[in-house]
N, C-alpha and C positions, 0 to 999 in steps of 0.2 A: 529164705523169706520171703516175698513182695505184699507190702502193704498198702495194700486200697482203701483211702476215701472216699465214702459218699455225699455227692451236696444232692438238699433239691431240689427243684427246678422250680417248685410251688414258694414256698418260704426262704429258699436261700440256705438254712442252717443242714450242718452236718446233720448225717442217719448213724445211729446207731444200730448196730447187728444185733446187740443184744434184747430187740424191744420185742419179738412173737414176731409179728408179719411182716416187718423192715429189713432189708431195701428194698422196695417196691421200683419194679421197670416198667416202664410206659412205652411201651414201641409206635412209632410213627409213619403209615405209608402213605404218600402222595402219589395221587393218580390211581387210586384203588379203582377204579372201574376201567383202568387200560390192562393192556400188557404187562406180562411182567417187567420187560424190558425196559419199560416207560417206566418202573416203582421207581423211588425211593424207598431206604428205612433211614431210624433215627430212633435211637432207645435215648429216654431222659429216666434220670433216676429221682425219686420221690420216698415222704412218708405215707404209708397209709390212711393215717389221716388227712392230711393234706391231699394226696388224691380223692377220695371219700370227701371232704368238702366240696370240692368243685363241679360236683356233678348233682344232676336236678335231683329234688330230694326225693322219689318215688322212685329210682334207679337207683339211687343210694341204699332204699331201705332193702333191694333184693340181692345188693354186693355188701351183706353183713357175713364177711369170711371170720371175724373174729366167735360169731354163734358155731363152724363146723370146727372149733378147737375142741 
């Protein structure tokens, strides 16, 4: 069995797997307006609450995943 720890890219703290919506993965694509051959991808992990706190308030309200549980 392989143990994997996730660290939040926003707050830097460890992410508890038993917290409902965590861990979250955030994918970043560079050169999104170009051909796929020119794009790079990086995945970061975060707490749902940390990521939600970085968003503009109207977008944050639309992203209320907790209501879908």
